[in-house]
N, CA, C and O atoms as a GROMACS GRO file, in nm:
protein
  624
    1MET      N    1  13.467  19.471   8.388
    1MET     CA    2  13.393  19.574   8.317
    1MET      C    3  13.281  19.626   8.408
    1MET      O    4  13.210  19.547   8.470
    2THR      N    5  13.265  19.757   8.414
    2THR     CA    6  13.163  19.819   8.497
    2THR      C    7  13.027  19.805   8.432
    2THR      O    8  13.013  19.816   8.310
    3SER      N    9  12.927  19.781   8.515
    3SER     CA   10  12.790  19.767   8.467
    3SER      C   11  12.710  19.889   8.508
    3SER      O   12  12.724  19.939   8.620
    4TYR      N   13  12.626  19.936   8.420
    4TYR     CA   14  12.540  20.050   8.448
    4TYR      C   15  12.395  20.007   8.434
    4TYR      O   16  12.361  19.923   8.352
    5SER      N   17  12.309  20.067   8.517
    5SER     CA   18  12.167  20.034   8.510
    5SER      C   19  12.085  20.159   8.542
    5SER      O   20  12.117  20.234   8.634
    6ARG      N   21  11.981  20.181   8.465
    6ARG     CA   22  11.890  20.293   8.486
    6ARG      C   23  11.748  20.241   8.468
    6ARG      O   24  11.722  20.153   8.385
    7THR      N   25  11.655  20.295   8.547
    7THR     CA   26  11.515  20.256   8.536
    7THR      C   27  11.433  20.379   8.503
    7THR      O   28  11.455  20.488   8.556
    8LEU      N   29  11.337  20.359   8.414
    8LEU     CA   30  11.252  20.467   8.368
    8LEU      C   31  11.108  20.415   8.365
    8LEU      O   32  11.083  20.306   8.315
    9THR      N   33  11.015  20.494   8.417
    9THR     CA   34  10.874  20.456   8.411
    9THR      C   35  10.805  20.544   8.308
    9THR      O   36  10.814  20.666   8.311
   10LEU      N   37  10.736  20.479   8.215
   10LEU     CA   38  10.662  20.547   8.109
   10LEU      C   39  10.514  20.524   8.134
   10LEU      O   40  10.472  20.411   8.160
   11THR      N   41  10.434  20.631   8.126
   11THR     CA   42  10.294  20.621   8.166
   11THR      C   43  10.197  20.605   8.049
   11THR      O   44  10.076  20.593   8.071
   12SER      N   45  10.248  20.606   7.926
   12SER     CA   46  10.158  20.594   7.811
   12SER      C   47  10.234  20.544   7.689
   12SER      O   48  10.357  20.554   7.683
   13PRO      N   49  10.162  20.490   7.591
   13PRO     CA   50  10.227  20.453   7.465
   13PRO      C   51  10.293  20.573   7.397
   13PRO      O   52  10.395  20.558   7.330
   14GLN      N   53  10.235  20.691   7.414
   14GLN     CA   54  10.292  20.812   7.354
   14GLN      C   55  10.430  20.843   7.414
   14GLN      O   56  10.520  20.886   7.342
   15GLU      N   57  10.445  20.822   7.544
   15GLU     CA   58  10.576  20.843   7.607
   15GLU      C   59  10.678  20.742   7.555
   15GLU      O   60  10.795  20.775   7.536
   16THR      N   61  10.632  20.619   7.533
   16THR     CA   62  10.721  20.516   7.479
   16THR      C   63  10.767  20.555   7.339
   16THR      O   64  10.885  20.541   7.306
   17THR      N   65  10.675  20.604   7.257
   17THR     CA   66  10.710  20.647   7.121
   17THR      C   67  10.807  20.765   7.126
   17THR      O   68  10.903  20.769   7.048
   18ALA      N   69  10.783  20.861   7.214
   18ALA     CA   70  10.873  20.976   7.226
   18ALA      C   71  11.014  20.932   7.267
   18ALA      O   72  11.112  20.982   7.214
   19LEU      N   73  11.023  20.838   7.360
   19LEU     CA   74  11.154  20.786   7.400
   19LEU      C   75  11.221  20.716   7.283
   19LEU      O   76  11.340  20.734   7.259
   20ALA      N   77  11.144  20.637   7.209
   20ALA     CA   78  11.198  20.565   7.093
   20ALA      C   79  11.257  20.662   6.991
   20ALA      O   80  11.365  20.638   6.937
   21GLU      N   81  11.187  20.771   6.965
   21GLU     CA   82  11.234  20.869   6.867
   21GLU      C   83  11.364  20.935   6.914
   21GLU      O   84  11.455  20.957   6.834
   22GLN      N   85  11.372  20.965   7.043
   22GLN     CA   86  11.495  21.025   7.097
   22GLN      C   87  11.611  20.926   7.094
   22GLN      O   88  11.724  20.964   7.065
   23MET      N   89  11.582  20.800   7.124
   23MET     CA   90  11.686  20.696   7.116
   23MET      C   91  11.736  20.681   6.973
   23MET      O   92  11.856  20.668   6.949
   24ALA      N   93  11.642  20.682   6.878
   24ALA     CA   94  11.676  20.661   6.737
   24ALA      C   95  11.782  20.759   6.690
   24ALA      O   96  11.871  20.723   6.613
   25GLU      N   97  11.773  20.882   6.736
   25GLU     CA   98  11.866  20.986   6.692
   25GLU      C   99  12.008  20.965   6.745
   25GLU      O  100  12.101  21.032   6.700
   26ARG      N  101  12.024  20.875   6.840
   26ARG     CA  102  12.156  20.850   6.900
   26ARG      C  103  12.217  20.717   6.858
   26ARG      O  104  12.326  20.682   6.904
   27LEU      N  105  12.149  20.644   6.771
   27LEU     CA  106  12.198  20.511   6.731
   27LEU      C  107  12.302  20.519   6.619
   27LEU      O  108  12.297  20.608   6.534
   28ASP      N  109  12.394  20.425   6.623
   28ASP     CA  110  12.502  20.416   6.524
   28ASP      C  111  12.516  20.272   6.476
   28ASP      O  112  12.469  20.179   6.540
   29VAL      N  113  12.583  20.256   6.363
   29VAL     CA  114  12.614  20.122   6.311
   29VAL      C  115  12.684  20.042   6.421
   29VAL      O  116  12.774  20.093   6.489
   30GLY      N  117  12.643  19.918   6.438
   30GLY     CA  118  12.702  19.831   6.539
   30GLY      C  119  12.629  19.832   6.672
   30GLY      O  120  12.664  19.756   6.762
   31ASP      N  121  12.527  19.917   6.686
   31ASP     CA  122  12.449  19.918   6.810
   31ASP      C  123  12.351  19.802   6.809
   31ASP      O  124  12.280  19.779   6.712
   32VAL      N  125  12.348  19.730   6.920
   32VAL     CA  126  12.258  19.617   6.937
   32VAL      C  127  12.176  19.641   7.064
   32VAL      O  128  12.232  19.663   7.171
   33ILE      N  129  12.044  19.638   7.050
   33ILE     CA  130  11.954  19.655   7.163
   33ILE      C  131  11.878  19.525   7.183
   33ILE      O  132  11.810  19.477   7.092
   34LEU      N  133  11.890  19.469   7.302
   34LEU     CA  134  11.824  19.344   7.338
   34LEU      C  135  11.702  19.376   7.423
   34LEU      O  136  11.715  19.431   7.533
   35LEU      N  137  11.584  19.342   7.372
   35LEU     CA  138  11.457  19.379   7.435
   35LEU      C  139  11.397  19.257   7.503
   35LEU      O  140  11.362  19.159   7.438
   36GLU      N  141  11.385  19.265   7.636
   36GLU     CA  142  11.339  19.152   7.714
   36GLU      C  143  11.212  19.189   7.790
   36GLU      O  144  11.196  19.302   7.836
   37GLY      N  145  11.122  19.092   7.803
   37GLY     CA  146  10.999  19.113   7.877
   37GLY      C  147  10.889  19.025   7.822
   37GLY      O  148  10.903  18.969   7.713
   38PRO      N  149  10.779  19.013   7.895
   38PRO     CA  150  10.671  18.925   7.851
   38PRO      C  151  10.599  18.978   7.727
   38PRO      O  152  10.614  19.094   7.689
   39ILE      N  153  10.523  18.891   7.666
   39ILE     CA  154  10.440  18.929   7.550
   39ILE      C  155  10.350  19.046   7.591
   39ILE      O  156  10.290  19.045   7.699
   40GLY      N  157  10.342  19.146   7.505
   40GLY     CA  158  10.255  19.261   7.530
   40GLY      C  159  10.314  19.367   7.622
   40GLY      O  160  10.242  19.457   7.665
   41SER      N  161  10.442  19.358   7.651
   41SER     CA  162  10.501  19.454   7.746
   41SER      C  163  10.557  19.579   7.679
   41SER      O  164  10.598  19.672   7.749
   42GLY      N  165  10.559  19.584   7.545
   42GLY     CA  166  10.600  19.706   7.476
   42GLY      C  167  10.727  19.696   7.393
   42GLY      O  168  10.774  19.796   7.340
   43LYS      N  169  10.782  19.576   7.380
   43LYS     CA  170  10.906  19.559   7.304
   43LYS      C  171  10.888  19.601   7.158
   43LYS      O  172  10.968  19.678   7.104
   44SER      N  173  10.784  19.551   7.095
   44SER     CA  174  10.758  19.585   6.954
   44SER      C  175  10.721  19.731   6.937
   44SER      O  176  10.756  19.793   6.836
   45HIS      N  177  10.651  19.787   7.034
   45HIS     CA  178  10.610  19.927   7.026
   45HIS      C  179  10.734  20.018   7.026
   45HIS      O  180  10.743  20.111   6.946
   46LEU      N  181  10.828  19.991   7.116
   46LEU     CA  182  10.951  20.071   7.119
   46LEU      C  183  11.030  20.052   6.990
   46LEU      O  184  11.079  20.150   6.932
   47SER      N  185  11.042  19.929   6.944
   47SER     CA  186  11.115  19.901   6.819
   47SER      C  187  11.051  19.975   6.702
   47SER      O  188  11.121  20.037   6.622
   48ARG      N  189  10.920  19.968   6.693
   48ARG     CA  190  10.847  20.034   6.584
   48ARG      C  191  10.874  20.185   6.586
   48ARG      O  192  10.894  20.245   6.481
   49GLY      N  193  10.873  20.245   6.705
   49GLY     CA  194  10.899  20.388   6.717
   49GLY      C  195  11.039  20.425   6.670
   49GLY      O  196  11.057  20.526   6.602
   50ILE      N  197  11.137  20.344   6.705
   50ILE     CA  198  11.275  20.368   6.661
   50ILE      C  199  11.283  20.358   6.509
   50ILE      O  200  11.337  20.446   6.443
   51ILE      N  201  11.229  20.250   6.455
   51ILE     CA  202  11.238  20.226   6.310
   51ILE      C  203  11.167  20.334   6.231
   51ILE      O  204  11.224  20.390   6.137
   52GLN      N  205  11.042  20.366   6.269
   52GLN     CA  206  10.967  20.465   6.193
   52GLN      C  207  11.034  20.602   6.197
   52GLN      O  208  11.026  20.678   6.100
   53HIS      N  209  11.099  20.634   6.307
   53HIS     CA  210  11.167  20.763   6.316
   53HIS      C  211  11.288  20.769   6.223
   53HIS      O  212  11.324  20.876   6.173
   54LEU      N  213  11.351  20.656   6.200
   54LEU     CA  214  11.472  20.653   6.117
   54LEU      C  215  11.445  20.639   5.968
   54LEU      O  216  11.533  20.666   5.886
   55LEU      N  217  11.325  20.598   5.931
   55LEU     CA  218  11.293  20.580   5.789
   55LEU      C  219  11.259  20.714   5.725
   55LEU      O  220  11.198  20.800   5.788
   56GLU      N  221  11.298  20.730   5.600
   56GLU     CA  222  11.271  20.854   5.528
   56GLU      C  223  11.124  20.866   5.490
   56GLU      O  224  11.070  20.976   5.481
   57HIS      N  225  11.058  20.753   5.467
   57HIS     CA  226  10.918  20.751   5.428
   57HIS      C  227  10.840  20.668   5.529
   57HIS      O  228  10.890  20.567   5.579
   58THR      N  229  10.718  20.709   5.557
   58THR     CA  230  10.633  20.633   5.648
   58THR      C  231  10.611  20.494   5.592
   58THR      O  232  10.578  20.476   5.475
   59GLU      N  233  10.630  20.396   5.677
   59GLU     CA  234  10.620  20.257   5.635
   59GLU      C  235  10.559  20.176   5.749
   59GLU      O  236  10.586  20.204   5.866
   60ASP      N  237  10.477  20.078   5.715
   60ASP     CA  238  10.423  19.988   5.816
   60ASP      C  239  10.539  19.908   5.875
   60ASP      O  240  10.624  19.858   5.801
   61VAL      N  241  10.543  19.895   6.006
   61VAL     CA  242  10.649  19.819   6.073
   61VAL      C  243  10.582  19.710   6.157
   61VAL      O  244  10.555  19.730   6.275
   62PRO      N  245  10.557  19.595   6.095
   62PRO     CA  246  10.493  19.486   6.169
   62PRO      C  247  10.592  19.416   6.262
   62PRO      O  248  10.713  19.424   6.244
   63SER      N  249  10.538  19.348   6.362
   63SER     CA  250  10.623  19.266   6.447
   63SER      C  251  10.674  19.149   6.363
   63SER      O  252  10.597  19.088   6.290
   64PRO      N  253  10.803  19.117   6.373
   64PRO     CA  254  10.858  19.007   6.293
   64PRO      C  255  10.839  18.869   6.358
   64PRO      O  256  10.923  18.781   6.341
   65THR      N  257  10.730  18.851   6.431
   65THR     CA  258  10.707  18.724   6.500
   65THR      C  259  10.713  18.606   6.406
   65THR      O  260  10.773  18.503   6.439
   66PHE      N  261  10.652  18.617   6.289
   66PHE     CA  262  10.647  18.503   6.197
   66PHE      C  263  10.760  18.505   6.094
   66PHE      O  264  10.804  18.399   6.049
   67THR      N  265  10.806  18.624   6.057
   67THR     CA  266  10.917  18.632   5.961
   67THR      C  267  11.052  18.617   6.030
   67THR      O  268  11.153  18.593   5.964
   68ILE      N  269  11.055  18.632   6.159
   68ILE     CA  270  11.172  18.627   6.247
   68ILE      C  271  11.260  18.751   6.232
   68ILE      O  272  11.303  18.808   6.333
   69VAL      N  273  11.288  18.794   6.109
   69VAL     CA  274  11.370  18.914   6.087
   69VAL      C  275  11.304  19.001   5.981
   69VAL      O  276  11.259  18.952   5.877
   70GLN      N  277  11.298  19.130   6.008
   70GLN     CA  278  11.258  19.231   5.909
   70GLN      C  279  11.375  19.329   5.901
   70GLN      O  280  11.428  19.370   6.004
   71THR      N  281  11.415  19.366   5.781
   71THR     CA  282  11.521  19.466   5.767
   71THR      C  283  11.464  19.592   5.703
   71THR      O  284  11.371  19.586   5.623
   72TYR      N  285  11.522  19.704   5.740
   72TYR     CA  286  11.479  19.834   5.690
   72TYR      C  287  11.604  19.915   5.655
   72TYR      O  288  11.703  19.912   5.728
   73ASP      N  289  11.598  19.986   5.544
   73ASP     CA  290  11.709  20.070   5.503
   73ASP      C  291  11.683  20.214   5.546
   73ASP      O  292  11.602  20.284   5.486
   74ALA      N  293  11.753  20.255   5.650
   74ALA     CA  294  11.747  20.393   5.695
   74ALA      C  295  11.851  20.472   5.617
   74ALA      O  296  11.927  20.414   5.538
   75ALA      N  297  11.856  20.601   5.637
   75ALA     CA  298  11.948  20.686   5.560
   75ALA      C  299  12.094  20.648   5.582
   75ALA      O  300  12.173  20.649   5.486
   76GLU      N  301  12.132  20.616   5.705
   76GLU     CA  302  12.273  20.594   5.735
   76GLU      C  303  12.312  20.449   5.759
   76GLU      O  304  12.430  20.416   5.761
   77PHE      N  305  12.214  20.361   5.778
   77PHE     CA  306  12.245  20.221   5.807
   77PHE      C  307  12.121  20.135   5.788
   77PHE      O  308  12.010  20.186   5.771
   78THR      N  309  12.142  20.005   5.790
   78THR     CA  310  12.033  19.909   5.784
   78THR      C  311  11.991  19.876   5.927
   78THR      O  312  12.075  19.867   6.017
   79ILE      N  313  11.862  19.858   5.946
   79ILE     CA  314  11.809  19.820   6.077
   79ILE      C  315  11.758  19.676   6.067
   79ILE      O  316  11.682  19.644   5.976
   80TRP      N  317  11.800  19.593   6.158
   80TRP     CA  318  11.748  19.457   6.169
   80TRP      C  319  11.654  19.454   6.289
   80TRP      O  320  11.696  19.482   6.401
   81HIS      N  321  11.527  19.421   6.265
   81HIS     CA  322  11.431  19.402   6.374
   81HIS      C  323  11.404  19.253   6.382
   81HIS      O  324  11.348  19.194   6.288
   82CYS      N  325  11.442  19.191   6.492
   82CYS     CA  326  11.435  19.046   6.506
   82CYS      C  327  11.342  19.008   6.622
   82CYS      O  328  11.343  19.073   6.726
   83ASP      N  329  11.265  18.906   6.602
   83ASP     CA  330  11.182  18.847   6.708
   83ASP      C  331  11.216  18.699   6.712
   83ASP      O  332  11.175  18.623   6.624
   84PHE      N  333  11.290  18.659   6.813
   84PHE     CA  334  11.340  18.521   6.821
   84PHE      C  335  11.253  18.430   6.907
   84PHE      O  336  11.297  18.324   6.950
   85TYR      N  337  11.130  18.472   6.932
   85TYR     CA  338  11.040  18.393   7.017
   85TYR      C  339  11.027  18.249   6.968
   85TYR      O  340  11.021  18.156   7.048
   86ARG      N  341  11.023  18.230   6.837
   86ARG     CA  342  11.000  18.097   6.781
   86ARG      C  343  11.128  18.016   6.758
   86ARG      O  344  11.120  17.901   6.714
   87LEU      N  345  11.243  18.073   6.787
   87LEU     CA  346  11.368  17.998   6.768
   87LEU      C  347  11.390  17.902   6.884
   87LEU      O  348  11.354  17.931   6.998
   88SER      N  349  11.448  17.787   6.854
   88SER     CA  350  11.473  17.689   6.959
   88SER      C  351  11.622  17.671   6.990
   88SER      O  352  11.656  17.608   7.091
   89HIS      N  353  11.710  17.726   6.907
   89HIS     CA  354  11.854  17.710   6.930
   89HIS      C  355  11.928  17.834   6.879
   89HIS      O  356  11.892  17.887   6.774
   90PRO      N  357  12.031  17.880   6.952
   90PRO     CA  358  12.106  17.999   6.910
   90PRO      C  359  12.161  17.991   6.768
   90PRO      O  360  12.171  18.093   6.700
   91ASP      N  361  12.197  17.873   6.722
   91ASP     CA  362  12.252  17.858   6.586
   91ASP      C  363  12.154  17.906   6.480
   91ASP      O  364  12.196  17.952   6.373
   92GLU      N  365  12.023  17.896   6.508
   92GLU     CA  366  11.923  17.939   6.410
   92GLU      C  367  11.935  18.089   6.383
   92GLU      O  368  11.916  18.133   6.270
   93ALA      N  369  11.967  18.167   6.485
   93ALA     CA  370  11.983  18.312   6.467
   93ALA      C  371  12.109  18.343   6.389
   93ALA      O  372  12.109  18.429   6.301
   94LEU      N  373  12.216  18.273   6.419
   94LEU     CA  374  12.343  18.299   6.350
   94LEU      C  375  12.335  18.259   6.204
   94LEU      O  376  12.403  18.319   6.120
   95GLU      N  377  12.253  18.159   6.171
   95GLU     CA  378  12.235  18.118   6.032
   95GLU      C  379  12.170  18.228   5.948
   95GLU      O  380  12.181  18.228   5.826
   96LEU      N  381  12.104  18.321   6.014
   96LEU     CA  382  12.039  18.433   5.945
   96LEU      C  383  12.138  18.543   5.908
   96LEU      O  384  12.101  18.639   5.841
   97GLY      N  385  12.263  18.531   5.952
   97GLY     CA  386  12.364  18.634   5.926
   97GLY      C  387  12.372  18.738   6.035
   97GLY      O  388  12.424  18.847   6.014
   98LEU      N  389  12.320  18.704   6.150
   98LEU     CA  390  12.313  18.800   6.259
   98LEU      C  391  12.451  18.848   6.306
   98LEU      O  392  12.466  18.964   6.343
   99ASP      N  393  12.549  18.760   6.304
   99ASP     CA  394  12.682  18.801   6.350
   99ASP      C  395  12.737  18.916   6.266
   99ASP      O  396  12.805  19.004   6.318
  100GLU      N  397  12.709  18.916   6.135
  100GLU     CA  398  12.751  19.027   6.048
  100GLU      C  399  12.668  19.151   6.076
  100GLU      O  400  12.720  19.263   6.075
  101ALA      N  401  12.539  19.132   6.102
  101ALA     CA  402  12.452  19.246   6.131
  101ALA      C  403  12.496  19.317   6.259
  101ALA      O  404  12.482  19.439   6.269
  102PHE      N  405  12.548  19.242   6.356
  102PHE     CA  406  12.597  19.304   6.479
  102PHE      C  407  12.704  19.409   6.449
  102PHE      O  408  12.719  19.505   6.525
  103GLU      N  409  12.777  19.392   6.342
  103GLU     CA  410  12.884  19.486   6.306
  103GLU      C  411  12.842  19.591   6.205
  103GLU      O  412  12.890  19.704   6.208
  104ASP      N  413  12.750  19.554   6.113
  104ASP     CA  414  12.719  19.639   5.997
  104ASP      C  415  12.584  19.710   6.003
  104ASP      O  416  12.552  19.785   5.911
  105ALA      N  417  12.506  19.687   6.107
  105ALA     CA  418  12.370  19.740   6.112
  105ALA      C  419  12.338  19.782   6.255
  105ALA      O  420  12.421  19.771   6.345
  106VAL      N  421  12.217  19.832   6.273
  106VAL     CA  422  12.159  19.850   6.406
  106VAL      C  423  12.063  19.734   6.425
  106VAL      O  424  11.979  19.708   6.338
  107CYS      N  425  12.074  19.664   6.536
  107CYS     CA  426  11.990  19.546   6.561
  107CYS      C  427  11.901  19.568   6.682
  107CYS      O  428  11.948  19.605   6.790
  108LEU      N  429  11.772  19.545   6.662
  108LEU     CA  430  11.673  19.547   6.770
  108LEU      C  431  11.623  19.404   6.784
  108LEU      O  432  11.561  19.351   6.692
  109ILE      N  433  11.651  19.341   6.897
  109ILE     CA  434  11.625  19.198   6.910
  109ILE      C  435  11.530  19.170   7.026
  109ILE      O  436  11.563  19.194   7.142
  110GLU      N  437  11.412  19.119   6.991
  110GLU     CA  438  11.316  19.075   7.092
  110GLU      C  439  11.342  18.927   7.122
  110GLU      O  440  11.377  18.850   7.033
  111TRP      N  441  11.325  18.889   7.247
  111TRP     CA  442  11.351  18.753   7.295
  111TRP      C  443  11.498  18.715   7.276
  111TRP      O  444  11.528  18.611   7.218
  112PRO      N  445  11.591  18.800   7.324
  112PRO     CA  446  11.733  18.774   7.304
  112PRO      C  447  11.785  18.654   7.383
  112PRO      O  448  11.895  18.606   7.357
  113ASP      N  449  11.707  18.604   7.478
  113ASP     CA  450  11.751  18.485   7.552
  113ASP      C  451  11.772  18.368   7.458
  113ASP      O  452  11.848  18.276   7.489
  114ARG      N  453  11.705  18.370   7.342
  114ARG     CA  454  11.721  18.263   7.243
  114ARG      C  455  11.860  18.261   7.180
  114ARG      O  456  11.898  18.164   7.115
  115LEU      N  457  11.937  18.370   7.200
  115LEU     CA  458  12.074  18.376   7.150
  115LEU      C  459  12.173  18.303   7.241
  115LEU      O  460  12.286  18.276   7.201
  116GLY      N  461  12.130  18.273   7.361
  116GLY     CA  462  12.220  18.207   7.455
  116GLY      C  463  12.345  18.291   7.478
  116GLY      O  464  12.336  18.411   7.503
  117SER      N  465  12.460  18.228   7.469
  117SER     CA  466  12.587  18.298   7.493
  117SER      C  467  12.633  18.382   7.374
  117SER      O  468  12.739  18.444   7.379
  118ASP      N  469  12.554  18.384   7.267
  118ASP     CA  470  12.591  18.462   7.148
  118ASP      C  471  12.544  18.607   7.154
  118ASP      O  472  12.557  18.680   7.056
  119GLN      N  473  12.491  18.650   7.269
  119GLN     CA  474  12.453  18.790   7.284
  119GLN      C  475  12.580  18.876   7.286
  119GLN      O  476  12.675  18.845   7.358
  120PRO      N  477  12.582  18.984   7.208
  120PRO     CA  478  12.702  19.069   7.206
  120PRO      C  479  12.725  19.134   7.343
  120PRO      O  480  12.631  19.180   7.408
  121GLU      N  481  12.849  19.137   7.385
  121GLU     CA  482  12.883  19.195   7.515
  121GLU      C  483  12.857  19.345   7.520
  121GLU      O  484  12.832  19.400   7.627
  122ASN      N  485  12.864  19.411   7.404
  122ASN     CA  486  12.847  19.557   7.402
  122ASN      C  487  12.702  19.600   7.382
  122ASN      O  488  12.676  19.717   7.354
  123ALA      N  489  12.608  19.507   7.396
  123ALA     CA  490  12.466  19.538   7.373
  123ALA      C  491  12.405  19.617   7.488
  123ALA      O  492  12.451  19.610   7.602
  124LEU      N  493  12.301  19.690   7.454
  124LEU     CA  494  12.215  19.754   7.553
  124LEU      C  495  12.101  19.658   7.582
  124LEU      O  496  12.034  19.611   7.489
  125HIS      N  497  12.077  19.629   7.709
  125HIS     CA  498  11.965  19.544   7.749
  125HIS      C  499  11.853  19.635   7.800
  125HIS      O  500  11.876  19.722   7.883
  126ILE      N  501  11.732  19.613   7.750
  126ILE     CA  502  11.616  19.684   7.803
  126ILE      C  503  11.516  19.579   7.848
  126ILE      O  504  11.469  19.498   7.768
  127ASN      N  505  11.484  19.581   7.978
  127ASN     CA  506  11.386  19.489   8.033
  127ASN      C  507  11.255  19.565   8.053
  127ASN      O  508  11.252  19.670   8.116
  128PHE      N  509  11.147  19.510   7.999
  128PHE     CA  510  11.015  19.571   8.006
  128PHE      C  511  10.931  19.504   8.114
  128PHE      O  512  10.922  19.381   8.119
  129GLU      N  513  10.869  19.585   8.199
  129GLU     CA  514  10.777  19.534   8.299
  129GLU      C  515  10.646  19.610   8.285
  129GLU      O  516  10.645  19.734   8.290
  130GLN      N  517  10.537  19.539   8.267
  130GLN     CA  518  10.406  19.602   8.251
  130GLN      C  519  10.348  19.628   8.389
  130GLN      O  520  10.323  19.534   8.464
  131LEU      N  521  10.325  19.755   8.422
  131LEU     CA  522  10.271  19.793   8.553
  131LEU      C  523  10.120  19.807   8.550
  131LEU      O  524  10.052  19.778   8.649
  132SER      N  525  10.067  19.851   8.437
  132SER     CA  526   9.922  19.863   8.417
  132SER      C  527   9.898  19.856   8.267
  132SER      O  528   9.990  19.828   8.190
  133GLU      N  529   9.776  19.882   8.224
  133GLU     CA  530   9.746  19.873   8.081
  133GLU      C  531   9.838  19.962   7.999
  133GLU      O  532   9.884  19.921   7.892
  134ASP      N  533   9.866  20.083   8.047
  134ASP     CA  534   9.948  20.178   7.972
  134ASP      C  535  10.087  20.200   8.030
  134ASP      O  536  10.177  20.245   7.958
  135GLU      N  537  10.107  20.172   8.156
  135GLU     CA  538  10.232  20.206   8.225
  135GLU      C  539  10.335  20.092   8.217
  135GLU      O  540  10.302  19.976   8.238
  136ARG      N  541  10.460  20.131   8.188
  136ARG     CA  542  10.569  20.035   8.176
  136ARG      C  543  10.690  20.084   8.254
  136ARG      O  544  10.718  20.204   8.260
  137ARG      N  545  10.760  19.989   8.315
  137ARG     CA  546  10.889  20.019   8.377
  137ARG      C  547  10.996  19.957   8.288
  137ARG      O  548  10.994  19.836   8.264
  138LEU      N  549  11.087  20.039   8.240
  138LEU     CA  550  11.196  19.992   8.155
  138LEU      C  551  11.326  20.003   8.232
  138LEU      O  552  11.359  20.109   8.286
  139THR      N  553  11.400  19.894   8.238
  139THR     CA  554  11.530  19.894   8.302
  139THR      C  555  11.636  19.878   8.193
  139THR      O  556  11.640  19.777   8.123
  140PHE      N  557  11.719  19.978   8.182
  140PHE     CA  558  11.827  19.982   8.082
  140PHE      C  559  11.955  19.940   8.151
  140PHE      O  560  11.991  19.996   8.255
  141SER      N  561  12.025  19.842   8.096
  141SER     CA  562  12.154  19.803   8.153
  141SER      C  563  12.255  19.781   8.042
  141SER      O  564  12.222  19.734   7.933
  142TYR      N  565  12.379  19.816   8.073
  142TYR     CA  566  12.486  19.803   7.975
  142TYR      C  567  12.620  19.803   8.046
  142TYR      O  568  12.632  19.850   8.159
  143SER      N  569  12.720  19.749   7.978
  143SER     CA  570  12.856  19.752   8.032
  143SER      C  571  12.950  19.830   7.940
  143SER      O  572  13.061  19.866   7.981
  144ASP      N  573  12.908  19.856   7.816
  144ASP     CA  574  12.990  19.932   7.722
  144ASP      C  575  12.958  20.081   7.737
  144ASP      O  576  12.843  20.121   7.728
  145SER      N  577  13.061  20.160   7.760
  145SER     CA  578  13.042  20.304   7.786
  145SER      C  579  12.978  20.378   7.668
  145SER      O  580  12.932  20.491   7.686
  146LYS      N  581  12.974  20.317   7.549
  146LYS     CA  582  12.913  20.387   7.435
  146LYS      C  583  12.765  20.419   7.462
  146LYS      O  584  12.710  20.513   7.404
  147TRP      N  585  12.702  20.341   7.550
  147TRP     CA  586  12.559  20.362   7.578
  147TRP      C  587  12.535  20.481   7.670
  147TRP      O  588  12.419  20.516   7.695
  148GLN      N  589  12.640  20.543   7.720
  148GLN     CA  590  12.622  20.664   7.800
  148GLN      C  591  12.560  20.775   7.716
  148GLN      O  592  12.512  20.874   7.769
  149LYS      N  593  12.562  20.757   7.584
  149LYS     CA  594  12.497  20.854   7.495
  149LYS      C  595  12.347  20.863   7.521
  149LYS      O  596  12.282  20.958   7.477
  150LEU      N  597  12.290  20.765   7.592
  150LEU     CA  598  12.147  20.766   7.625
  150LEU      C  599  12.119  20.821   7.764
  150LEU      O  600  12.003  20.843   7.798
  151ASP      N  601  12.222  20.845   7.844
  151ASP     CA  602  12.200  20.882   7.983
  151ASP      C  603  12.108  21.002   8.001
  151ASP      O  604  12.026  21.003   8.093
  152GLY      N  605  12.119  21.103   7.917
  152GLY     CA  606  12.032  21.219   7.928
  152GLY      C  607  11.885  21.184   7.914
  152GLY      O  608  11.800  21.252   7.972
  153LEU      N  609  11.855  21.081   7.838
  153LEU     CA  610  11.716  21.037   7.820
  153LEU      C  611  11.666  20.958   7.939
  153LEU      O  612  11.546  20.955   7.966
  154LEU      N  613  11.757  20.894   8.010
  154LEU     CA  614  11.719  20.800   8.114
  154LEU      C  615  11.718  20.861   8.254
  154LEU      O  616  11.686  20.793   8.351
  155ASN      N  617  11.753  20.987   8.264
  155ASN     CA  618  11.758  21.050   8.396
  155ASN      C  619  11.630  21.126   8.428
  155ASN      O  620  11.620  21.190   8.533
  156GLY      N  621  11.532  21.118   8.338
  156GLY     CA  622  11.410  21.196   8.356
  156GLY      C  623  11.312  21.137   8.451
  156GLY      O  624  11.206  21.195   8.473
   0.00000   0.00000   0.00000
């Protein structure tokens, strides 16, 4: 399977939100985005932007650090926002029904390394690197051609 990788530098939280909104419009049921990077690198900010753009009504979108999973009902699908930082074994994630969500929802997963080998092969990986207080380098990688739907956003 061919692997694709694109890197994008964002210079402000506003640029991150704008990217999130554009990504949100291209998401479909079964899309899984794995968000990797250190604490404070922007994973929750991007997730929040995607979720808020897809909701019909403005809603607070907290980080699911303590709840582990927050679900949201968008117009066309359910969104699972997961933060697996506190999980110690991949089975804990699967016990939450995540395997079904991979097929029936859009999943945004922070700390996906906690899934071990249970990460979906068709997922989009986004690695966050903090360059300065506001600047982030995001590296998008995928092997499933369905993610080419984002290429126009990533060539800027």
